[in-house]
N, C-alpha and C positions, 0 to 999 in steps of 0.2 A: 248794386254799388253806385256810387255817384262821384266822381274824382272834380276837388275843384283845380281848373286849369292853372290858377295862378300860384297856389300853395302846394298842390300834387296831393292833398290831404284826404282823405276818402271817408266817406260818410255811408252808414249801410241802413237799409231798409230788411225788415225780416219780412219772409215770405216765402214760399215754397214748401213742397212736400216731405223733404228730406229732413233728417234727424238734425235738432240743434246740437252746435259743435265749433271748436275754435278753428279759425282759420289764420293762415300766414297770407298777406297780402304785400306785393312789389310792384311799383307800377300798374300795369293792366293783370297783374297775375293772381289769382286768389288761389290758394291749395288749402285741404285741412291735411292731417296728417294721418296715415293710412294705418290700420290695425298691425297689419303684417309689419310695420316697419317700429311699433313699439308694445308688442305682445308679451313680452317676460314677465312670466306670472299668471298669464291669462290661460284657459282652457285651451285645449287643441283645435277645439269646433269654432274659434275663434279667431282662426287664420285665413281672416278678410281684407280685403282691400277697402272696406268700409271703413267712412271716420272715426277716429278716435278722439276725443276731448281730452285735456290736460288733466283734468280732474279724476279721468278713468284709469289712467296709466300710472304704473308703478314711477315711484319720484327717480328711482335711479336712471328714467329715459331722461330726465333734464336738470336734477338737481346732483351736481358734482360729489356733494359728503353723503349723499343716497347711493349714488354710483359706487363710492368707496366701499360702503356698507353691502352692497351687493357683489361686488368682487371680493369680500372677505366670506360670503356665504357659499362661493364657489371655489374658493381657494385659488383667486387670479393675482397674482402680485402685481403687474402693471397692465395697461390697456391705453392702444391708439387709437382715437375716435374718429372717423370720417363724418362730414356734414352730411346731414338730411335732406333739409328743407332746401337749401342752397344747391343741392344734390352733391355729387359725389368729389366733382374736381371742381365744384362753384360753377356749374353751367349755367343758373338761374342770373347771375351778372353777367357772364359771356352774352345772354342772349336780351339782356336789357335794353333798353333804346337810348338812356343816359348813361353813358359810359365815366363821364367825370361823376355822378354820385355814385354809380358802380364801383367804382375805384375807391372811394371814400367807404362803402360797405364792406370790399374786402379789406381794407387795412383795418376797419371796428371789427370785422370778424377775427381776424388775426389778434389783433389786441386781446379781445374777449378770449380766445384760445388758451393765449400764452398766459393773461394775467390771473383770469375768472374761473375759468375751467381749470388748467392744471396748475395753477402757481398754489393754491393751498392743499395739492394733495400730498406735497413732502415727494414728489417724484414719481408719484405711481401713476400718474395720468400723463402720458406723452403727450407734448403740442405736434398737431399737422397742420399744416397751415395751406391755404389756396391763395391763389395767384390771380392778376388780371388777364384773363389767357388771350385775348384780343390782341395784346403787345408783348410783344418778347423780352422786348428791354425794361419793361414797365414790370414786367414776372420776373426778369434777375435781381432787379431792385430791391424786389419786395423778398426775394431768398435772402439776398444781402440783409437786409432792414431786420428780418426775423431770426438768421444765424447770430446777428451779433447779441441778441437777448437768448440765447442757446436753445433754439428750436433748432434741428437739425433732421426735420420731415415735411415733406411738401406733397399735395396731392396732383395727381396729372392725370389725362386722359387716356386709358388706354390703345385708343384708335381715334386722335385729334383730327381728321381729316372727316370724320363722321359728324362732328360738329363744324363743318364748313370752314375748319384752319387747316395751315400747311400740316402736311405730313412731315413723318420725323426724316424722311427721305427727301425735303425739300431740296432743290438742287444750289439755292440761295441761301441754305443754310439760317432760314427764319428763326430756328430755335436755339440757334448757337449761343446766343448770350445767357441764355437760360439753363443751358446745358452746361455752360462755363461757371454759371453761378454756382450751381448742385457741386459739380466737380470741384470748385476751389474751397467751397464750404464745409464739404463733406455731407449735404444735404440728401437725404435719399429719396428719391421719387418713387411713390405709392400711388399705384395704380388699382384702382378697386373694379370688381367687374361691374360692368354695367356704368365705368366712366365714360366710354364712348356714344350713351344714350342711344345706343342699339346694340341688341342681345342678337343670337342665331334666329330666323325665321323660320317658325313651325308652318305646315301645311294647314291647311282651313279644316278646321275641327277637329284638330289634335287635341287630347286633354293636356291639362296644365302641367301634368305632370314630363310629358316630352319637352316641354320649356326649359322646365327646372333640372332636367338631366343634361342640358347643355349649356349652362350658365356659364362654364370655363370657357366654352368657345372662342370668344373675343380675345381673353388672356393668353390662350396657346397661339392665337394669329399674332399677337402683339408681341409674345415672346419672339417668335421667328422672324419677324420684322426687325425687331432690337438687335435679334444676333445678327441678322445677314446685314445691319446698314452701316458697319462700320464704327458707329458713334463710340462703342465701349473700348475699341482701341484707340479713338483721337481723344476721348477724355478718361484717362487711365483710373480714378479715384471715384467716377461714376457706379452709383449702386442704386438698382430698382429690385423693389418688392411689390409683388403680385397680392392683392388682399382677396379673399374667400375662392382664390381661382382653384384651388384643390391640387392637387402635385400627379398624382397618379398617371398624369397624361403626360409629363415631363420627361419619362426615361425614352420615350420612342422618339418624340421629337427633338433631343438631343443628339440622338444616334441618326436621325434622319438629316440634321445639320450637317453633322460630321462627314456622312456620304456625300453629301453636295458640295462641302470643301473640295473633294476630290475632282469635282467638275466644276471648278471656280469659275474657268470663263464662261461657261454655257449658263451658271447659275449669276452670271453677272454679279458676283461680288466685289465689293470696292475694294481696290488695288491695299488697300491699309490693312486688311483681315490678313494676316501670315500665317495663322495657322487654325488649327480644325476650330469650329467656332465653341465646344462645349470648355474650349481652353477660359473663355471669358466670364463663364459662371463663377468659379468658384470666388467665395468675396466678394461678388458683386450682382447677382442674380438669385433672387430669392423667393421660393414659393411657401405660399402660408394655407393652412388647411384646419377646418375644425372636424372633419371626421372621414377620413381616408386611409384607410386600412391597405390598399392596391400601392397606394404612395408609400406609405411606411414600409411594407415588404421589399419594394424597390430603391429604397433609400440610397443605397450604395450606387447606383448609375445616374442618383441626381448629386450626390455629395450630402453628406447627412449633416455637412456645415451650412446649409443652403436652405433649410426646411424649417419654418416654424409656426408653432401651434396658436389658434386664435379659438374664441369662443362665439363671435356673431352676436353678441349682447346687444340690442336687445329685440333683434329682427327674429324673423319666421324659424330660420334655419339655427338659431343659437342652442346650444345644449346647456346653456345655464338652465339650472343649477346643478346639472346633474354632469359637468364638462369630467368629474371624475371618473364615471364610469366610460367615457373613452378613454381618459388616460389608462383605464387599467387595460383597455385593449391593446395600446401601444406599449405597454410595459411588458406584455406577453410576449413581444415582437424583438424587443431591443435589448441592449444592455444598457446597466443603470448611468453608467458615461451618455450614451446616445439620447436617454430619456431626460436627462438633465439638459443637454445640447437643442434637443426639439423644442421642449417645454420653454427652456428660461434662457440659456448663456448666447444661443445664436441671435436669439431677438436682441440680446445685449450689445454684442459684437456688432449688429446692423447698426443699430442708433446710437451708437457708442455711448453706453448708459454705464453707469457705475452703480456699486452694491448701494443699496437702503440705507438711510443711517436711522430711521422710524420705521414703524410699521412691523408687519408678521412677517418678513423674509429681511429684518435690518443685519447689516454685517454679514450676509450670506454672498 
């Protein structure tokens, strides 16, 4: 690849021994799509990090109408979709050299998300926007801009200091404009596993399974940091959702944090925290899972109102098109009312969604 310094337009020369595939190019970055990110409909032995061309993907990976058709196959009413090429909270634009261009790209992505990806879906695709993470005020401005168009969800890093950004505990309140904007507009802060660009570090030569078993690790740490930060007390309408985090670890974490409240001084909890930390969870902090029977069995220790079901389409952990088999396992553990909450109404409450007027769940 050679880039023209005047126009920044790249030109390409075919070469090398690798497979022919599609590439995304941004500044000096060139990246293909890995099969594990677009594996829906492919045999399990295709679960590799090798690149996949768009012609080999299921169209639901990139076409909104095809996505709706695949949702119908899986009895999925609605879906909220995270960025992939730009990464889970838009890290690609944060790491860019030219932030003026990156800001235009962030806004263009959000326009596409709201108008093109979600707009024609009749409310079944829920818009999730990104922000210019390198500037908290610009991030707040983007929240206000998108909230005015009906978007009530934004993605954020579970551990921003891993991205060389100030942490949520920054003594100068770096993130306050962004948090205030989300608080004021009822915009949910969504944090996907891996949105800190770092996962739990395994021992040398450990099987990949050891890593995959611990993908919830940073979500667990993030939730502990949020609940001890005092931010949920300072911003009383702020809501958090942890995506693909699973939930089985939440009961112990909440118990441990409540015990630490009894040692508030030693735990260095902010003075604004005036009650056990689990108090800030109901209606505010949500765990999302695609297959976690341990969490389901311990739902009362989390709060059944605080857990949401997801399918992880089209990634390697997706239960599509057989999510109904997971739902059957959940059904065996919970009441019909609880099942409706976990599968549907909790998410509707979280994102402020109204019943659909068209589609398979119209009027329900």
